[in-house]
N, C-alpha and C positions, 0 to 999 in steps of 0.2 A: 093577759102575754102580748107584746108585738109583733105583729103580721111580720111573716117570714115566711121563701121560698123553699123548696120540696126537694131534693133529690136524692135516686137510690143510684146510685155509681151502679155497674157490676163487674167491674176489674177493679186492680190495686193501681193501676195506672190510672185510671180514671178517678178516683177519690185524691188522690195526692194532688191530682194537676188542678181537681176545682177547689183541693182546702189551698194549696197558695197561688191562690193571686192575690196582687195584690194594686192597692190605688194605685192610679199613673202617679203621683208625686214619691210615689217608693213607699208608701207607709204602711203596716202590713194591713188587710184589709178586716176588719171585725165581723164581718159579713158569711165564713163559710166555718160551721161547727159542722165536726162530726158529732153523730148518735147511735148510741147502741141499746145499751138495755134502758137506758135517759135517765135510772131510779135520781141520778143526783140532778143531773142537765135538767129535767125538766122542771122542779122545786126551784132550779137559778132561773128559769124563762117566763114561770109564773110571778117569783117574785119580781123582776125586771134587771138582776142580778146581769142577765145574760143576754144582751137583743139582736143574737144572731139573724145577718140577711135572709142567710141559704141556712136547711140544715142536711146535710150529707150523713142519710143514713146506708150507715155501711153492712146491717145485716146479710146480704146478699152476695158480701164477698167469699168468691170455693177460699177452701184449705184452710181459713181462721178458726172452726171451733171443731178441731181431733186435739188430743191429747196425743204424744205421741214417743214412745221411748227407744232409746239407743245407747250404741253405748258410750255415748257422753254425754249419756246421760234424758234428760226429759223434757221436751219442745212442750208448752204449753200453747195454744193457739190463744189469741186475744178473744177473742167473742166467744169462748168456752164464758158457760155462765158460772159462777160462786161455787154452787151449791155441787155443781157436776165435778168441778175440782176437787174442791175436798172430802168428795166422799170417794176418788179415782184410789183403786189401792197401791200402786206405786207411791201415791204421792203420801194418805195413809202410811205407808210403812217405811218407805225412805224418806219422805220429806214430813215430816210428824210436822212439825211448827207450822207448815204451810198450810193444812189441813184444819191447825187448830183456831190459826186465825179467821182461816176462812167462814170455820163453826163461830167463829166471838162476836163475826161482823154483821150490826143490822139483823133483820129475825129472818126467815126460811123464805117468807115468800119474795121478799129481796132480793135474797140470796139467790131465787128461780129466778130470778128474771134480769141482776146486773151480771158484768161480767167481768173479768179479771182483768181487763185491760183497762176497762172506767175505772175498776176502783180502785189503780191506782192513780189515778188523775182525780180521783174528791176533789172537792173544794175545803176548806178550815168549816169547824163550826161556828168562828168563833161571831158570837152575838153584833157586835158592833159589822162583820163585815155582811151579817145577815138581810141586818137591816139597813134597804136604801133613804131613808132619812139621816142616816151619822155617818159622821165626818170616818174614814178611814182607807188608809192611803196603800192598802193591797188595793182598793176600785176604787179610788180617785184618789190618785198620786198627787202630794204635799198636802192630800187633807185631815193631816191626822193621824194619831192611833191612841181616842182616847181609854182602849183598853189598861195603856197604861199609868192610868191612874184612874183606875174606876173598878166595873168588874170583872176581876180578873184568876176568879178561881179557878176555874176552866183551861189557864192560860201556860203558855210554855216558859220552862226558866233553861234551855241550851237551845242555843246555838239564833238567839236575839238579836234585838237590835233597838236603838231607838228609832227606828221605823214601823216598828211591829213586832208583836209577842204573840201572835197566833198561830195555833197547836195547829199541827198535820193533824186530820183526824185518823188517816187510817189503820189500819191493821197490818194484812198483806204484805202490804212492801215494807214493814218492819221484818217482818218472819226471811222474807224475803232477801232482804239485805245481811242476815245473818247463816241465810243459808248460800252464799257468792252468787246469787242468779244471776242473769244478763238480759237481755233486751233486745230485740230483734227490732229493728227502727223504717218505715219505707220515705222513702222522701224525693225530691224530684233527678238529687241527685245520685238515686242507688237504694242502695240497704248499707243501713250501719249495725255497729253492738255497741252497747254502753250496758255497765253495770246498773242494776237494780242504783244502786248507793251514790251514783251517779247523775240520777235521774231529777229528782227536785231539788231547787236551789235557797237554801236559807237566806234571809228577806235584805240581810244586808240594807243598804240605800236603795232599793226597785226590789222592795217587798211583791209588787203586780207582777213580775219575771217572777211565775214559780216555778216553771219545769228547763233542762237542757233540750225539749224539742223546737223544731224550727216552724214558721209555717209550714203549711200542709203536708207534717209528715205524723207518722200515725205508726203506734204500736202496732205491731201484726202477731209475737211471740214473747212466752218469756223460758228463758233458758236454766236447768237446773242442771246442777253438773252432779256425774257421778260422785259415788261419795264409796267408801268403803265399807263393811258391816261393821268398822268400829269408831265410826260419825252413829250421833243419836242426837234429836233436837224437841225441842219443847216452847210452847208461845204460851204465858202467864198474864191478862187485863185483869187489871182490877179499876174497879167502874162505881157508878150509886147504885146501881141497881144488875141486874143478871144477864138479864136480853137487854136485847135494843138500844143501848147506852155505848157513847162513846167512852174509851181509858181514857181514867186520870191518871195512871200510869202502865203502861204495858211495858213488857221484857222477852224479846226473841232470842235463846241460846242453842248453840250448832256446839258439841263438844265431841273430838274425837281420842278418846278411849282405852288403851291396851292396856293388861292389865288391872284395870284401876287405877289410871296413871293420865291426866290429864294431857295429848302429845300436841293436839293445839286447839282454839279455843274463837268462836268466834259472838260475839252478844252485842245485841241493837237495841235499841227502848222508844218506845213510845207512847203520846201522852203528854210525854213531859216539853215537848221537843217542836221545834219550827216545820223539821224534816224527821225524816225515818232517822234514827241518829247512832250512830253504831260507838262503841264503849274499848277503843284498842290500849286502853290502862288496865283495864278489868280480865281483856284476852290477858295481860301478860302476866297478870298476878297472877292465870290458873293454871299457866302451862306447866307439866313437871310438875305439880303439884296433886295429891290425890283429894278428893273431894271429899271434906268434912263439914259439919255446922260453921264449925268458924273459921274454915276455908272459904265457905260461902260469904260469911259475914265482912272477911278482910276485905273480898275481892268485891263484894256488894256495896260500899264503903267507896268506892272512889269512884263510883255511877255519879255519885252527885258534884264533881269537878268541875270547874266550870260557870254553875250555875248563879244566872244573874235573877233573883228574885224583883218581884214587888207587889206587896203587901199581903192580898187575897192564896197569891200563891206558893207565899215561903213552905206551907209544909209537903211542897209535892217532894225535894231537894231528901229529906228524910226516908219519903213514902219510898223513890224508886233504888233508893237504894237497899229498902228491907223488900221493892217486889223481885230487886236481880238476885241481891242471896238467894230466896225464897227459888224462883226459877232454872237457877245455877244445881240447890240443891234436888227439886225437883227432876229435873232432867237426867243426873247422872245418877238417879235412885232405882 
């Protein structure tokens, strides 16, 4: 681990000001990283994949460790622990997919330490990215993407480019996309609000730019909109082993069911895409329909549209079709 300075700002303004410091030539300073649970960040620092000159411990910032309910919905502070969010009665009852996604993530020990805000910003588990000795466009721009012709069984088939096919590793963000959640983001210019679906960027020609966050910006809260009782949601994760494993494919489904008919739908997938990936074609195929195994299969068959495979990950196209179909059935049951 490289040497670094440590600071523990006590106010949000001090944190974003410290995080936004720039070099004199106008380039982003790599030396100011926020730290909360640290479950992913510490590992990256040990592997010299992140080498901040300064670590800003934000665990003392007031008001970011609460879950608050109101008429507009639910506000989850970014410093809330994953386990606490998963166990919260309103999250479990009104936003089941979010609770299920959190419980399907990592291990109980990690969930007791990791924060929901940090979880949204976890880095890919691509073996080439995690190997400091391997080329990787996400880590060293212009060095290449060996996964395209290499070991790519776990890699993405949606949202890929000729620069990167690394899979986004998280579960929680996928559920939040299906639940139409938004983020509150604090920066030097004040506070802004964006959909969770807009946070992550597909790799395109710049795979090293992974999110829409600007230097010094900090996620402060997750906002889940209020929903009528007709809405229900579900998260389904398919993986190589039953716990502490990343998804081969996963689906988050939210359905507005009135008298058994789908009035509206949201479907997002992960484990197969470079970002949490929404499926508008599947949603359209569900609206106005009564869910049956045949309808679920018909809609799920659209989940692989636009997929680009690379050898060993070709199985993911059929897997995500079946995963989406099963998630739709389970959500409606």
